[in-house]
C-alpha angles and dihedrals in degrees: 000000000000124000090252092054089051091055092046090051091049091048093051091049092048091052091047090053092048091051093048090048093048091051091052096046094045092066095048100047116105122220093240093066098099126145113265120230091249093049088049089054091050088052090050089054089050093053092046087051086054093047093045096036097121089077099067097199092050095046094050093043089053090050091049091051092052091049089053090048090049094052090048089053093048090050092049093049093048089048091049092053093054 
């Protein structure tokens, strides 16, 4: 087996695993599991960090902001349940 064949085999196995995982998760997901506005903003900061990642300080700052927003969102959701 060549090296290229091994990579293709690994890719196919990973793809099959993802499809099976998606099919299992799709049946268990509730309709209430929507992205909150704060989590959406954190995701936007992650995407901005990927786009502007060439400037290291800017990319890391945007990722840091998104982590802080994510923790705030988790705290608010836990507090809301209690």
